C-alpha positions as CSV (number, residue, x, y, z in Angstrom):
1,M,-27.6,-41.9,-24.0
2,S,-23.9,-41.2,-23.4
3,L,-22.2,-37.8,-23.4
4,H,-22.1,-36.3,-26.9
5,L,-20.1,-33.1,-27.6
6,Y,-19.9,-30.8,-30.7
7,D,-16.4,-31.2,-32.1
8,T,-15.3,-28.1,-34.1
9,S,-12.7,-30.1,-35.9
10,T,-15.3,-32.4,-37.5
11,R,-18.2,-30.0,-37.3
12,T,-20.3,-32.9,-35.9
13,V,-21.7,-33.9,-32.5
14,R,-19.6,-36.9,-31.5
15,E,-19.9,-39.4,-28.7
16,F,-17.3,-38.6,-26.1
17,V,-14.9,-41.5,-25.5
18,P,-11.8,-40.5,-23.5
19,V,-8.2,-41.7,-24.4
20,E,-8.0,-43.5,-21.1
21,P,-11.2,-45.1,-19.6
22,G,-12.3,-43.4,-16.4
23,R,-10.0,-40.4,-16.9
24,V,-10.4,-37.1,-18.8
25,S,-7.7,-34.6,-19.7
26,M,-8.9,-31.2,-20.6
27,Y,-7.1,-28.0,-21.6
28,L,-8.7,-24.5,-21.6
29,C,-7.1,-21.5,-23.2
30,G,-7.2,-19.2,-20.2
31,A,-6.6,-15.5,-19.8
32,T,-4.2,-13.3,-21.7
33,V,-3.7,-10.9,-18.8
34,Q,-3.2,-7.5,-20.3
35,A,-6.3,-6.1,-18.5
36,P,-8.8,-7.2,-15.8
37,P,-11.6,-9.5,-16.9
38,H,-15.0,-8.6,-18.2
39,I,-17.9,-11.1,-18.4
40,G,-17.0,-12.1,-21.9
41,H,-13.7,-13.5,-20.6
42,I,-15.2,-15.3,-17.7
43,R,-18.0,-16.9,-19.7
44,S,-15.5,-19.4,-21.1
45,G,-14.3,-20.3,-17.6
46,V,-17.9,-20.8,-16.3
47,N,-19.0,-22.9,-19.3
48,F,-16.1,-25.3,-19.1
49,D,-16.5,-25.4,-15.3
50,V,-20.0,-26.9,-15.9
51,L,-18.5,-29.5,-18.3
52,R,-15.9,-30.4,-15.8
53,R,-18.5,-30.8,-13.0
54,W,-20.6,-33.0,-15.3
55,L,-17.7,-35.2,-16.0
56,L,-16.9,-35.5,-12.3
57,R,-20.6,-36.3,-11.6
58,Q,-20.3,-39.1,-14.1
59,G,-17.4,-40.6,-12.2
60,Y,-14.4,-39.5,-14.3
61,D,-11.1,-38.5,-12.8
62,V,-10.6,-35.1,-14.5
63,T,-7.3,-33.3,-15.0
64,F,-8.1,-29.7,-15.9
65,C,-5.4,-27.4,-17.2
66,R,-6.2,-23.8,-17.6
67,N,-3.2,-21.7,-18.8
68,V,-2.3,-18.1,-18.3
69,T,-0.6,-16.1,-21.1
70,D,1.5,-13.8,-19.0
71,L,3.5,-12.2,-21.9
72,D,2.4,-11.0,-25.3
73,D,2.5,-7.9,-27.5
74,K,-0.5,-6.3,-25.7
75,I,1.1,-6.8,-22.2
76,I,4.3,-5.3,-23.4
77,R,2.5,-2.3,-24.8
78,V,0.5,-1.7,-21.6
79,A,3.6,-2.0,-19.5
80,A,5.4,0.5,-21.7
81,E,2.5,2.9,-21.4
82,E,2.5,2.6,-17.6
83,G,6.3,2.6,-17.3
84,V,6.4,-0.6,-15.4
85,P,8.0,-4.1,-16.0
86,W,5.8,-6.5,-18.0
87,F,5.4,-8.8,-15.0
88,V,3.8,-6.1,-13.0
89,V,0.9,-5.9,-15.5
90,S,0.5,-9.6,-15.9
91,E,0.6,-10.3,-12.1
92,R,-1.9,-7.7,-11.3
93,N,-4.4,-8.9,-13.9
94,Q,-3.8,-12.5,-13.2
95,R,-4.9,-11.9,-9.7
96,A,-8.0,-10.1,-11.0
97,F,-8.9,-13.1,-13.2
98,G,-8.3,-15.6,-10.3
99,W,-10.6,-13.5,-8.1
100,A,-13.3,-13.4,-10.8
101,Y,-13.2,-17.2,-11.3
102,D,-13.5,-17.7,-7.6
103,Q,-16.3,-15.3,-7.2
104,L,-18.3,-17.1,-9.9
105,G,-17.9,-20.5,-8.4
106,C,-15.4,-22.0,-10.8
107,L,-13.5,-25.0,-9.3
108,P,-9.8,-24.3,-9.2
109,P,-7.9,-26.0,-12.1
110,T,-5.8,-29.0,-11.4
111,V,-2.9,-27.0,-12.8
112,E,-2.7,-23.4,-14.0
113,P,0.6,-23.0,-15.8
114,R,2.0,-19.6,-16.8
115,A,3.5,-19.4,-20.3
116,M,6.8,-17.8,-19.2
117,G,7.5,-20.6,-16.9
118,H,7.7,-23.0,-19.8
119,V,10.2,-21.6,-22.2
120,P,12.5,-24.7,-22.1
121,E,9.5,-26.8,-23.3
122,M,8.9,-24.3,-26.1
123,I,12.5,-24.4,-27.2
124,E,12.3,-28.2,-27.3
125,L,9.2,-28.1,-29.4
126,M,10.8,-25.7,-31.9
127,R,13.8,-28.0,-32.1
128,R,11.6,-30.9,-33.0
129,L,9.8,-28.9,-35.7
130,I,13.0,-27.6,-37.3
131,D,14.4,-31.2,-37.3
132,K,11.3,-32.4,-39.1
133,G,11.5,-29.6,-41.7
134,H,8.3,-27.8,-40.5
135,A,10.0,-24.7,-39.0
136,Y,13.0,-22.6,-39.9
137,A,15.1,-19.9,-38.2
138,A,15.6,-16.5,-39.9
139,G,17.3,-13.4,-38.5
140,G,16.7,-14.3,-34.9
141,D,13.1,-15.4,-35.5
142,V,11.7,-18.9,-35.8
143,Y,8.7,-19.5,-38.1
144,F,6.4,-22.4,-38.8
145,D,6.4,-23.4,-42.5
146,V,2.7,-23.5,-43.4
147,V,3.3,-24.9,-46.9
148,S,5.1,-27.9,-45.3
149,Y,1.8,-28.7,-43.6
150,A,-0.4,-27.7,-46.5
151,D,-2.5,-30.8,-46.7
152,R,-3.9,-30.3,-43.2
153,Y,-3.6,-26.6,-42.4
154,G,-7.0,-24.9,-42.3
155,K,-9.1,-28.0,-41.4
156,L,-10.2,-26.7,-38.0
157,S,-11.4,-23.3,-39.3
158,N,-12.7,-24.9,-42.5
159,Q,-10.4,-22.8,-44.8
160,K,-8.4,-23.6,-47.8
161,L,-4.7,-22.7,-47.7
162,E,-4.9,-20.6,-50.9
163,N,-7.6,-18.4,-49.2
164,I,-5.7,-17.7,-46.0
165,W,-4.2,-14.3,-45.5
166,A,-0.8,-13.3,-44.3
167,A,-0.3,-14.1,-40.6
168,G,0.3,-10.5,-39.7
169,D,2.0,-11.4,-36.4
170,T,5.3,-9.7,-36.8
171,D,6.9,-6.7,-38.5
172,T,9.5,-8.9,-40.0
173,D,7.5,-10.5,-42.8
174,S,10.5,-10.0,-45.2
175,L,12.2,-12.8,-43.3
176,K,9.4,-15.3,-44.0
177,R,9.4,-17.9,-46.8
178,D,5.7,-17.3,-47.1
179,P,3.6,-14.5,-45.6
180,R,1.2,-17.0,-44.1
181,D,4.0,-18.5,-42.0
182,F,3.5,-17.7,-38.3
183,A,6.1,-16.9,-35.6
184,L,7.1,-19.5,-33.1
185,W,9.8,-17.2,-31.7
186,K,10.3,-13.5,-32.0
187,G,13.9,-12.1,-32.0
188,A,15.0,-9.7,-29.3
189,K,13.9,-6.1,-29.5
190,P,15.1,-3.2,-27.4
191,G,13.1,-2.9,-24.1
192,E,11.5,-6.3,-24.5
193,P,12.1,-9.3,-22.2
194,T,14.3,-12.1,-23.8
195,W,15.4,-15.6,-23.3
196,P,18.4,-17.4,-24.9
197,T,17.8,-20.1,-27.5
198,P,20.1,-21.8,-30.1
199,W,18.7,-19.4,-32.7
200,G,19.2,-16.2,-30.8
201,K,17.6,-14.3,-27.9
202,G,14.0,-13.4,-28.0
203,R,10.5,-14.4,-26.7
204,P,7.9,-16.9,-27.7
205,G,5.0,-16.5,-30.0
206,W,1.5,-16.9,-28.6
207,H,0.6,-20.1,-30.4
208,L,3.8,-22.0,-29.3
209,E,3.0,-21.4,-25.6
210,C,-0.3,-23.4,-25.5
211,S,1.1,-26.4,-27.4
212,A,4.1,-26.6,-25.0
213,M,2.0,-26.3,-21.8
214,A,-0.9,-28.6,-23.0
215,T,1.4,-31.5,-23.8
216,K,3.6,-31.0,-20.8
217,Y,0.7,-31.5,-18.4
218,L,-1.7,-33.7,-20.4
219,G,0.5,-35.7,-22.7
220,G,1.1,-35.8,-26.4
221,T,-2.5,-36.8,-27.0
222,F,-5.3,-35.7,-24.7
223,D,-9.1,-35.5,-24.7
224,I,-10.5,-32.0,-24.9
225,H,-9.2,-28.6,-25.9
226,G,-11.5,-25.6,-25.2
227,G,-11.7,-21.9,-25.7
228,G,-13.7,-19.1,-27.2
229,V,-14.9,-19.3,-30.8
230,D,-12.7,-16.3,-31.6
231,L,-9.6,-18.5,-31.0
232,I,-10.4,-21.0,-33.7
233,F,-8.3,-19.1,-36.2
234,P,-5.5,-18.4,-36.0
235,H,-4.6,-19.6,-32.5
236,H,-6.1,-23.1,-32.4
237,E,-5.4,-23.8,-36.0
238,N,-1.8,-23.0,-35.4
239,E,-1.6,-25.0,-32.2
240,I,-2.8,-28.1,-34.2
241,A,-0.4,-27.5,-37.0
242,Q,2.7,-27.1,-34.8
243,S,1.8,-29.9,-32.4
244,Q,0.8,-32.5,-35.0
245,A,3.7,-31.6,-37.3
246,A,6.0,-32.2,-34.4
247,G,4.5,-35.7,-34.0
248,D,1.9,-35.2,-31.2
249,G,-1.7,-36.4,-31.6
250,F,-2.8,-33.4,-29.6
251,A,-6.5,-32.8,-28.7
252,R,-9.1,-35.3,-29.8
253,Y,-12.1,-33.0,-29.3
254,W,-12.3,-29.2,-29.9
255,L,-15.0,-27.3,-28.0
256,H,-15.6,-23.6,-28.4
257,N,-18.0,-21.3,-26.5
258,G,-19.8,-18.5,-28.2
259,M,-19.1,-14.8,-27.7
260,L,-20.8,-12.4,-25.4
261,K,-21.7,-9.3,-27.2
262,L,-22.9,-5.8,-26.3
263,D,-25.2,-4.1,-28.8
264,G,-24.3,-6.7,-31.3
265,E,-20.5,-6.2,-31.0
266,K,-17.9,-8.4,-29.5
267,M,-16.9,-7.1,-26.1
268,S,-13.3,-5.8,-26.0
269,K,-11.1,-3.4,-24.0
270,S,-10.1,-1.5,-27.2
271,S,-13.7,-0.6,-28.0
272,G,-14.5,0.4,-24.5
273,N,-17.6,-1.7,-24.2
274,S,-16.5,-4.1,-21.6
275,L,-18.4,-4.9,-18.4
276,L,-15.9,-5.7,-15.7
277,I,-16.7,-8.3,-13.0
278,P,-16.7,-5.9,-10.0
279,D,-19.1,-3.7,-11.8
280,M,-21.4,-6.6,-12.6
281,L,-21.4,-7.8,-9.0
282,R,-22.8,-4.4,-8.0
283,K,-25.8,-5.2,-10.2
284,V,-26.5,-8.8,-9.2
285,R,-25.1,-11.4,-6.8
286,A,-22.3,-13.6,-8.0
287,V,-24.5,-16.7,-8.2
288,E,-27.0,-14.8,-10.2
289,L,-24.3,-13.7,-12.7
290,R,-23.2,-17.3,-13.0
291,Y,-26.7,-18.4,-13.7
292,Y,-27.0,-15.8,-16.4
293,L,-23.7,-17.0,-18.1
294,V,-24.6,-20.7,-18.1
295,A,-28.3,-20.3,-19.0
296,A,-27.7,-20.0,-22.7
297,H,-26.2,-22.9,-24.6
298,Y,-22.4,-22.7,-24.4
299,R,-22.0,-22.5,-28.2
300,S,-24.6,-19.7,-28.7
301,A,-23.8,-16.0,-28.7
302,I,-25.2,-13.9,-25.9
303,D,-26.1,-10.2,-26.6
304,Y,-25.9,-8.6,-23.1
305,S,-28.5,-6.3,-21.7
306,D,-29.3,-5.3,-18.2
307,E,-32.9,-6.4,-18.7
308,A,-31.8,-10.0,-19.6
309,L,-29.4,-10.0,-16.6
310,Q,-32.2,-9.1,-14.2
311,E,-34.6,-11.6,-15.8
312,A,-32.0,-14.3,-15.2
313,A,-31.5,-13.2,-11.6
314,A,-35.2,-13.4,-11.0
315,G,-35.3,-16.9,-12.5
316,Y,-32.5,-18.0,-10.2
317,R,-34.3,-16.5,-7.1
318,R,-37.4,-18.5,-8.0
319,I,-35.3,-21.7,-7.7
320,E,-33.5,-20.4,-4.6
321,G,-36.9,-19.5,-3.0
322,F,-38.1,-23.1,-3.2
323,V,-34.8,-24.5,-1.9
324,T,-34.9,-22.1,1.0
325,R,-38.5,-22.8,1.9
326,A,-38.1,-26.6,1.5
327,A,-35.0,-26.7,3.6
328,E,-37.0,-25.2,6.5
329,V,-39.1,-28.3,6.4
330,I,-36.6,-30.9,5.3
331,H,-33.3,-30.8,7.2
332,D,-31.5,-33.8,5.7
333,V,-31.2,-33.9,1.9
334,D,-30.2,-37.1,0.1
335,A,-27.1,-36.1,-1.8
336,A,-27.1,-39.5,-3.5
337,A,-30.6,-39.1,-4.9
338,P,-30.7,-39.9,-8.7
339,L,-30.9,-37.0,-11.1
340,P,-34.0,-36.7,-13.3
341,Q,-33.4,-38.5,-16.6
342,A,-34.5,-35.5,-18.6
343,F,-31.7,-33.5,-16.8
344,V,-29.2,-36.2,-17.6
345,D,-30.3,-36.3,-21.2
346,A,-30.0,-32.6,-21.6
347,L,-26.4,-32.4,-20.4
348,D,-25.4,-35.5,-22.4
349,D,-26.8,-33.7,-25.5
350,D,-23.8,-31.4,-26.0
351,L,-24.1,-29.9,-22.6
352,N,-27.5,-28.4,-23.1
353,V,-27.7,-26.3,-19.9
354,S,-30.7,-24.3,-21.1
355,Q,-32.8,-27.5,-21.3
356,A,-31.4,-28.7,-18.0
357,L,-32.5,-25.5,-16.4
358,A,-36.0,-26.0,-17.8
359,V,-36.0,-29.4,-16.0
360,I,-35.0,-27.7,-12.8
361,H,-37.8,-25.1,-13.1
362,E,-40.3,-27.8,-13.7
363,V,-39.2,-29.7,-10.6
364,V,-39.3,-26.5,-8.6
365,R,-42.9,-25.9,-9.7
366,E,-43.8,-29.4,-8.5
367,G,-42.0,-28.7,-5.3
368,N,-43.9,-25.5,-4.6
369,V,-47.2,-27.4,-5.0
370,A,-46.0,-30.1,-2.6
371,L,-45.0,-27.4,-0.1
372,A,-48.5,-25.9,-0.4
373,Q,-50.1,-29.3,0.2
374,G,-47.8,-30.1,3.1
375,N,-46.6,-33.3,1.4
376,K,-43.2,-33.6,3.2
377,E,-42.3,-36.9,1.5
378,Q,-42.7,-35.3,-1.9
379,V,-40.9,-32.1,-0.8
380,A,-37.9,-34.2,0.4
381,R,-37.6,-36.0,-2.9
382,L,-38.0,-32.8,-5.1
383,L,-35.6,-30.8,-2.9
384,A,-32.9,-33.5,-3.2
385,E,-33.4,-33.6,-7.0
386,T,-33.2,-29.8,-7.2
387,Q,-30.1,-29.5,-5.1
388,N,-28.3,-32.3,-6.9
389,M,-29.1,-30.8,-10.3
390,L,-28.0,-27.3,-9.1
391,D,-24.8,-28.8,-7.7
392,V,-23.8,-30.1,-11.2
393,L,-24.2,-26.5,-12.5
394,G,-22.5,-24.9,-9.6
395,L,-25.6,-23.1,-8.5
396,D,-26.8,-24.8,-5.3
397,P,-27.6,-21.9,-2.9
398,R,-26.9,-24.1,0.1
399,S,-23.4,-25.1,-1.1
400,E,-20.3,-24.0,0.7
401,Q,-19.4,-21.8,-2.3
402,W,-22.4,-19.5,-1.9
403,R,-22.6,-19.8,1.9
404,S,-19.0,-18.5,2.2
405,T,-19.1,-15.7,-0.3
406,G,-19.9,-12.1,0.2
407,D,-23.4,-12.9,-1.2
408,S,-24.3,-14.9,1.9
409,G,-22.6,-12.4,4.2
410,L,-24.9,-9.7,2.8
411,R,-27.8,-12.0,3.2
412,E,-27.0,-12.6,6.8
413,V,-26.8,-8.8,7.5
414,V,-30.2,-8.2,5.8
415,D,-31.6,-11.3,7.5
416,A,-30.6,-9.9,10.9
417,L,-32.2,-6.5,10.2
418,V,-35.4,-8.1,8.8
419,A,-35.6,-10.4,11.8
420,V,-35.8,-7.3,14.1
421,A,-38.6,-5.9,12.0
422,L,-40.5,-9.2,12.0
423,E,-40.1,-9.5,15.8
424,Q,-41.7,-6.1,16.1
425,R,-44.5,-7.1,13.8
426,Q,-45.1,-10.3,15.8
427,A,-45.2,-8.3,19.0
428,A,-47.7,-5.9,17.4
429,R,-49.9,-8.8,16.3
430,A,-49.7,-10.4,19.8
431,R,-51.1,-7.2,21.4
432,K,-53.6,-7.1,18.5
433,D,-52.2,-3.8,17.1
434,Y,-52.9,-5.0,13.6
435,A,-52.4,-1.5,12.1
436,A,-48.8,-1.3,13.4
437,A,-48.2,-4.9,12.1
438,D,-49.5,-4.1,8.7
439,A,-47.5,-0.9,8.6
440,I,-44.3,-2.9,9.3
441,R,-45.2,-5.3,6.5
442,D,-45.9,-2.5,4.1
443,Q,-42.5,-0.8,4.9
444,L,-40.7,-4.1,4.2
445,A,-42.6,-4.5,1.0
446,A,-41.6,-1.0,-0.1
447,A,-38.0,-2.0,0.5
448,G,-38.4,-5.0,-1.8
449,I,-38.9,-7.6,0.9
450,V,-41.9,-9.9,0.7
451,V,-43.1,-11.5,4.0
452,E,-45.0,-14.8,4.0
453,D,-46.7,-16.1,7.1
454,T,-46.2,-19.9,7.4
455,P,-47.0,-22.6,10.0
456,Q,-43.4,-22.4,11.0
457,G,-43.6,-18.6,11.4
458,P,-43.0,-15.6,9.2
459,R,-40.3,-15.9,6.4
460,W,-39.1,-13.4,3.9
461,E,-37.6,-13.2,0.4
462,L,-36.7,-10.5,-2.0
463,A,-39.4,-9.4,-4.4
464,Q,-39.1,-10.8,-7.9
């Protein structure tokens, strides 16, 4: 079975065939940086990171473009409330997003363009649309003429044009030919940043930005466009309209991840129900948070709860425990060992990570039996399979990512402290003071640390 992905534009699972053999071009709608990220924002980055890793594992050369929207109405409003320039707000929050992506093990994008660095490309795209009769200037604004694209507008979101409401993206609807027309360019207003164009000073509309950046870095036709399901309409619908009306083929596959909800509601800053990344990393380790975010199918909704988060963390620690114990016996892991076919089939089936994790847990169960039986050959094979599968998901506890984060630093500190206690316990046992040895073990257990005596000596892990 080859890779198949659910394409929102056709509402079918399609075989993935790239534009250019051996190469994949992928664009992800990244952060609009009016505020620091919560886990709902970062879920998209993690999900598409897994897709990218899987494509790389299959031998593709992947160009991954993840944009930053560094100016929009919300950023301008926050800047006005704080009494600072717009770029202060966007820069601060862009750094917070970058830190969060790094903490959760997302590979850095090939390119991460900022919208306001691409105004010339946006002006050129507007010029092409006006020349083709799909856009018009009015009172300093520039609008996309939805009726001129009526035969195709609404296909991505499965809507008919007559049922689509007014765009509601400006306070200058009186200038529009049709209230459903959307703004490509917004005329200058007092206190707002502006750039000069042939149609007057102003700033770009949100939808225009992504079309200009995607085609600049990936070409007029590229493979995959991703983002949250909440972006299907109007953002992605409008991207398709303006790009294809201008003559670009644009994205061939549209992938959308589900929302992360809290008490059944979409997480948002305005409703005050967001869970910011630093707060989450005080509850679980970063690798455990990543596991939680990838464990559900990327298209499914997640209704967040602390209980579900802790269950996911415990599930990851079971995998980690096997890898740690096996690595004490097997020092050289075969990084080229083949992946289990069931794991490959799961990811090729629309990136079914939940099924892929079920395969990992089954291999781990077999590995624990092999460890108990002392079958080193079997342990070596199963450890290699486990680590190679975890590497695809960005979850290998022995990878450089998790060895070099604060997670491992904390582990090293705890490991050093526990080692002192275990040395005292061993000394007590050596002098046959078993009461003292048992007391040390009980104190460690009370602190959530389980000690296991093995032929290689005592080892410990956190209680699950």
